[in-house]
Backbone atoms as SQL, in Angstrom:
CREATE TABLE atoms (id INTEGER PRIMARY KEY, chain TEXT, resi INTEGER, resn TEXT, atom TEXT, x REAL, y REAL, z REAL);
INSERT INTO atoms VALUES
  (1, 'A', 1, 'MET', 'N', -19.988, -79.644, 43.565),
  (2, 'A', 1, 'MET', 'CA', -21.357, -78.984, 43.187),
  (3, 'A', 1, 'MET', 'C', -21.938, -79.652, 41.927),
  (4, 'A', 2, 'ILE', 'N', -22.708, -80.032, 41.872),
  (5, 'A', 2, 'ILE', 'CA', -23.645, -80.076, 40.461),
  (6, 'A', 2, 'ILE', 'C', -24.182, -78.602, 40.140),
  (7, 'A', 3, 'GLU', 'N', -24.390, -78.221, 39.022),
  (8, 'A', 3, 'GLU', 'CA', -24.772, -77.314, 38.494),
  (9, 'A', 3, 'GLU', 'C', -25.981, -77.112, 38.361),
  (10, 'A', 4, 'HIS', 'N', -27.018, -76.277, 38.506),
  (11, 'A', 4, 'HIS', 'CA', -28.599, -76.019, 38.129),
  (12, 'A', 4, 'HIS', 'C', -29.214, -77.041, 39.363),
  (13, 'A', 5, 'THR', 'N', -28.589, -77.182, 40.325),
  (14, 'A', 5, 'THR', 'CA', -29.155, -77.814, 41.762),
  (15, 'A', 5, 'THR', 'C', -29.180, -76.884, 42.994),
  (16, 'A', 6, 'TYR', 'N', -28.925, -76.005, 42.897),
  (17, 'A', 6, 'TYR', 'CA', -28.961, -74.666, 44.063),
  (18, 'A', 6, 'TYR', 'C', -30.583, -74.411, 44.407),
  (19, 'A', 7, 'ARG', 'N', -30.774, -74.899, 45.716),
  (20, 'A', 7, 'ARG', 'CA', -32.087, -74.472, 46.002),
  (21, 'A', 7, 'ARG', 'C', -32.260, -74.228, 47.611),
  (22, 'A', 8, 'ARG', 'N', -33.272, -73.728, 47.842),
  (23, 'A', 8, 'ARG', 'CA', -33.435, -73.600, 49.488),
  (24, 'A', 8, 'ARG', 'C', -33.434, -74.654, 50.128),
  (25, 'A', 9, 'THR', 'N', -33.997, -75.748, 50.100),
  (26, 'A', 9, 'THR', 'CA', -34.039, -76.998, 51.047),
  (27, 'A', 9, 'THR', 'C', -33.312, -77.966, 50.152),
  (28, 'A', 10, 'PRO', 'N', -32.837, -79.358, 51.164),
  (29, 'A', 10, 'PRO', 'CA', -32.370, -80.352, 50.531),
  (30, 'A', 10, 'PRO', 'C', -33.352, -81.101, 49.575),
  (31, 'A', 11, 'ALA', 'N', -34.467, -81.048, 50.342),
  (32, 'A', 11, 'ALA', 'CA', -35.297, -82.079, 49.209),
  (33, 'A', 11, 'ALA', 'C', -35.659, -81.177, 47.977),
  (34, 'A', 12, 'GLU', 'N', -35.601, -79.696, 48.074),
  (35, 'A', 12, 'GLU', 'CA', -35.638, -79.249, 46.350),
  (36, 'A', 12, 'GLU', 'C', -34.635, -79.669, 45.741),
  (37, 'A', 13, 'ALA', 'N', -33.148, -79.411, 46.253),
  (38, 'A', 13, 'ALA', 'CA', -31.932, -79.871, 45.734),
  (39, 'A', 13, 'ALA', 'C', -32.269, -81.314, 45.010),
  (40, 'A', 14, 'ILE', 'N', -32.667, -82.357, 45.736),
  (41, 'A', 14, 'ILE', 'CA', -32.773, -83.656, 45.508),
  (42, 'A', 14, 'ILE', 'C', -33.562, -84.166, 44.559),
  (43, 'A', 15, 'ALA', 'N', -34.653, -83.078, 44.455),
  (44, 'A', 15, 'ALA', 'CA', -35.844, -83.366, 43.525),
  (45, 'A', 15, 'ALA', 'C', -35.266, -82.904, 41.963),
  (46, 'A', 16, 'THR', 'N', -34.202, -81.960, 41.867),
  (47, 'A', 16, 'THR', 'CA', -33.689, -81.377, 40.664),
  (48, 'A', 16, 'THR', 'C', -32.754, -82.658, 40.462),
  (49, 'A', 17, 'ILE', 'N', -32.496, -83.555, 40.736),
  (50, 'A', 17, 'ILE', 'CA', -31.785, -84.988, 40.384),
  (51, 'A', 17, 'ILE', 'C', -32.855, -85.830, 40.140),
  (52, 'A', 18, 'ALA', 'N', -33.161, -86.482, 41.071),
  (53, 'A', 18, 'ALA', 'CA', -34.474, -87.396, 41.321),
  (54, 'A', 18, 'ALA', 'C', -35.426, -86.730, 40.740),
  (55, 'A', 19, 'THR', 'N', -35.546, -86.985, 39.500),
  (56, 'A', 19, 'THR', 'CA', -36.725, -86.527, 38.449),
  (57, 'A', 19, 'THR', 'C', -37.948, -87.590, 38.512),
  (58, 'A', 20, 'PRO', 'N', -38.962, -87.619, 38.032),
  (59, 'A', 20, 'PRO', 'CA', -40.353, -88.560, 38.152),
  (60, 'A', 20, 'PRO', 'C', -39.879, -89.473, 37.039),
  (61, 'A', 21, 'GLU', 'N', -39.030, -89.219, 35.802),
  (62, 'A', 21, 'GLU', 'CA', -38.713, -90.418, 35.041),
  (63, 'A', 21, 'GLU', 'C', -37.486, -91.287, 35.705),
  (64, 'A', 22, 'ASP', 'N', -36.640, -90.811, 36.618),
  (65, 'A', 22, 'ASP', 'CA', -35.575, -91.550, 37.001),
  (66, 'A', 22, 'ASP', 'C', -35.520, -91.249, 38.482),
  (67, 'A', 23, 'PRO', 'N', -36.696, -91.902, 39.307),
  (68, 'A', 23, 'PRO', 'CA', -36.814, -91.554, 40.922),
  (69, 'A', 23, 'PRO', 'C', -35.426, -92.100, 41.656),
  (70, 'A', 24, 'ASP', 'N', -34.569, -93.243, 40.973),
  (71, 'A', 24, 'ASP', 'CA', -33.550, -93.717, 41.810),
  (72, 'A', 24, 'ASP', 'C', -32.276, -92.930, 41.164),
  (73, 'A', 25, 'ARG', 'N', -32.438, -91.877, 40.702),
  (74, 'A', 25, 'ARG', 'CA', -31.126, -91.152, 40.025),
  (75, 'A', 25, 'ARG', 'C', -30.178, -90.855, 41.192),
  (76, 'A', 26, 'TRP', 'N', -30.857, -90.250, 42.461),
  (77, 'A', 26, 'TRP', 'CA', -30.271, -89.499, 43.523),
  (78, 'A', 26, 'TRP', 'C', -29.718, -90.540, 44.273),
  (79, 'A', 27, 'ARG', 'N', -30.129, -92.282, 44.457),
  (80, 'A', 27, 'ARG', 'CA', -29.493, -93.173, 45.239),
  (81, 'A', 27, 'ARG', 'C', -28.535, -93.816, 44.752),
  (82, 'A', 28, 'ALA', 'N', -28.129, -93.493, 43.118),
  (83, 'A', 28, 'ALA', 'CA', -27.159, -93.636, 42.523),
  (84, 'A', 28, 'ALA', 'C', -26.031, -92.566, 42.910),
  (85, 'A', 29, 'PHE', 'N', -26.421, -91.220, 43.198),
  (86, 'A', 29, 'PHE', 'CA', -25.163, -90.438, 43.408),
  (87, 'A', 29, 'PHE', 'C', -24.922, -90.564, 44.708),
  (88, 'A', 30, 'GLU', 'N', -25.893, -90.968, 45.713),
  (89, 'A', 30, 'GLU', 'CA', -25.510, -90.947, 47.195),
  (90, 'A', 30, 'GLU', 'C', -24.319, -92.214, 47.230),
  (91, 'A', 31, 'GLU', 'N', -24.641, -93.315, 46.505),
  (92, 'A', 31, 'GLU', 'CA', -23.770, -94.397, 46.259),
  (93, 'A', 31, 'GLU', 'C', -22.046, -93.946, 46.068),
  (94, 'A', 32, 'HIS', 'N', -21.883, -92.956, 45.224),
  (95, 'A', 32, 'HIS', 'CA', -20.942, -92.393, 44.642),
  (96, 'A', 32, 'HIS', 'C', -20.190, -91.453, 45.823),
  (97, 'A', 33, 'GLY', 'N', -21.159, -91.149, 47.015),
  (98, 'A', 33, 'GLY', 'CA', -20.618, -90.451, 47.942),
  (99, 'A', 33, 'GLY', 'C', -21.042, -88.651, 47.798),
  (100, 'A', 34, 'CYS', 'N', -22.259, -88.661, 47.143),
  (101, 'A', 34, 'CYS', 'CA', -22.851, -86.857, 46.757),
  (102, 'A', 34, 'CYS', 'C', -23.550, -86.967, 48.187),
  (103, 'A', 35, 'THR', 'N', -23.213, -85.981, 48.437),
  (104, 'A', 35, 'THR', 'CA', -24.147, -85.560, 49.834),
  (105, 'A', 35, 'THR', 'C', -25.129, -84.034, 49.474),
  (106, 'A', 36, 'VAL', 'N', -25.930, -83.908, 50.259),
  (107, 'A', 36, 'VAL', 'CA', -26.696, -82.334, 50.100),
  (108, 'A', 36, 'VAL', 'C', -26.060, -81.456, 51.389),
  (109, 'A', 37, 'GLN', 'N', -25.877, -80.527, 51.239),
  (110, 'A', 37, 'GLN', 'CA', -24.760, -79.741, 52.253),
  (111, 'A', 37, 'GLN', 'C', -25.470, -77.869, 51.787),
  (112, 'A', 38, 'PHE', 'N', -25.662, -77.408, 53.149),
  (113, 'A', 38, 'PHE', 'CA', -26.163, -75.755, 53.092),
  (114, 'A', 38, 'PHE', 'C', -25.040, -75.357, 52.559),
  (115, 'A', 39, 'VAL', 'N', -24.926, -74.376, 51.597),
  (116, 'A', 39, 'VAL', 'CA', -24.100, -73.586, 51.309),
  (117, 'A', 39, 'VAL', 'C', -24.718, -71.923, 51.413),
  (118, 'A', 40, 'TYR', 'N', -24.186, -71.123, 51.867),
  (119, 'A', 40, 'TYR', 'CA', -24.393, -69.952, 51.933),
  (120, 'A', 40, 'TYR', 'C', -24.199, -68.884, 50.804),
  (121, 'A', 41, 'ALA', 'N', -24.963, -68.390, 49.894),
  (122, 'A', 41, 'ALA', 'CA', -24.509, -67.889, 48.944),
  (123, 'A', 41, 'ALA', 'C', -24.894, -66.519, 48.600),
  (124, 'A', 42, 'ARG', 'N', -24.411, -65.293, 47.952),
  (125, 'A', 42, 'ARG', 'CA', -25.018, -64.159, 48.144),
  (126, 'A', 42, 'ARG', 'C', -24.865, -63.709, 46.389),
  (127, 'A', 43, 'ILE', 'N', -25.710, -64.230, 46.007),
  (128, 'A', 43, 'ILE', 'CA', -26.239, -64.058, 44.712),
  (129, 'A', 43, 'ILE', 'C', -26.532, -62.266, 44.132),
  (130, 'A', 44, 'PHE', 'N', -25.687, -61.507, 43.579),
  (131, 'A', 44, 'PHE', 'CA', -25.965, -60.002, 43.031),
  (132, 'A', 44, 'PHE', 'C', -25.609, -59.999, 41.381),
  (133, 'A', 45, 'VAL', 'N', -26.376, -59.046, 41.156),
  (134, 'A', 45, 'VAL', 'CA', -26.021, -58.590, 39.490),
  (135, 'A', 45, 'VAL', 'C', -25.268, -57.622, 39.592),
  (136, 'A', 46, 'PRO', 'N', -23.707, -57.583, 39.068),
  (137, 'A', 46, 'PRO', 'CA', -22.889, -56.908, 38.928),
  (138, 'A', 46, 'PRO', 'C', -22.822, -55.434, 38.045),
  (139, 'A', 47, 'GLN', 'N', -22.594, -54.560, 38.540),
  (140, 'A', 47, 'GLN', 'CA', -23.036, -53.050, 38.161),
  (141, 'A', 47, 'GLN', 'C', -21.702, -52.924, 37.521),
  (142, 'A', 48, 'PHE', 'N', -21.879, -52.494, 35.923),
  (143, 'A', 48, 'PHE', 'CA', -20.243, -52.010, 35.579),
  (144, 'A', 48, 'PHE', 'C', -20.566, -50.474, 34.937),
  (145, 'A', 49, 'SER', 'N', -19.299, -49.853, 35.194),
  (146, 'A', 49, 'SER', 'CA', -19.321, -48.586, 34.902),
  (147, 'A', 49, 'SER', 'C', -18.088, -48.468, 33.696),
  (148, 'A', 50, 'PRO', 'N', -18.035, -47.458, 32.870),
  (149, 'A', 50, 'PRO', 'CA', -17.031, -47.600, 31.666),
  (150, 'A', 50, 'PRO', 'C', -16.237, -46.988, 32.098),
  (151, 'A', 51, 'SER', 'N', -14.873, -47.139, 31.689),
  (152, 'A', 51, 'SER', 'CA', -13.304, -46.585, 32.164),
  (153, 'A', 51, 'SER', 'C', -13.154, -45.211, 31.575),
  (154, 'A', 52, 'LYS', 'N', -13.922, -45.429, 30.625),
  (155, 'A', 52, 'LYS', 'CA', -13.242, -44.313, 29.336),
  (156, 'A', 52, 'LYS', 'C', -14.631, -43.596, 28.637),
  (157, 'A', 53, 'PRO', 'N', -14.377, -42.485, 28.323),
  (158, 'A', 53, 'PRO', 'CA', -15.632, -41.720, 27.510),
  (159, 'A', 53, 'PRO', 'C', -15.769, -42.998, 26.187),
  (160, 'A', 54, 'GLU', 'N', -17.307, -42.672, 25.741),
  (161, 'A', 54, 'GLU', 'CA', -17.445, -43.620, 24.858),
  (162, 'A', 54, 'GLU', 'C', -17.055, -42.674, 23.595),
  (163, 'A', 55, 'ALA', 'N', -16.893, -41.372, 23.767),
  (164, 'A', 55, 'ALA', 'CA', -17.089, -40.646, 22.330),
  (165, 'A', 55, 'ALA', 'C', -15.495, -39.934, 22.593),
  (166, 'A', 56, 'GLU', 'N', -14.509, -39.465, 21.350),
  (167, 'A', 56, 'GLU', 'CA', -13.562, -38.438, 21.594),
  (168, 'A', 56, 'GLU', 'C', -14.020, -36.994, 22.431),
  (169, 'A', 57, 'GLY', 'N', -13.347, -36.826, 23.026),
  (170, 'A', 57, 'GLY', 'CA', -13.772, -35.301, 24.091),
  (171, 'A', 57, 'GLY', 'C', -14.961, -35.330, 25.072),
  (172, 'A', 58, 'ALA', 'N', -15.481, -36.719, 25.190),
  (173, 'A', 58, 'ALA', 'CA', -16.733, -36.608, 26.013),
  (174, 'A', 58, 'ALA', 'C', -16.295, -36.683, 27.257),
  (175, 'A', 59, 'GLU', 'N', -17.138, -35.712, 28.411),
  (176, 'A', 59, 'GLU', 'CA', -16.854, -36.103, 30.008),
  (177, 'A', 59, 'GLU', 'C', -17.001, -37.271, 30.291),
  (178, 'A', 60, 'PRO', 'N', -15.921, -37.927, 31.275),
  (179, 'A', 60, 'PRO', 'CA', -16.326, -39.218, 31.940),
  (180, 'A', 60, 'PRO', 'C', -17.233, -39.393, 32.871);
């Protein structure tokens, strides 16, 4: 997986590699065996809670 290429469609993912400045870059990646595959990912923001009181004698 190439970081920062996660997109909703294959065309959008390829567009992150093949920029207007270097439109043949994706073709070079394909020659090295790279492909675009759909991967389901559930992204969430972790919720952290303290494991001990912040102050001495405080309620948890």
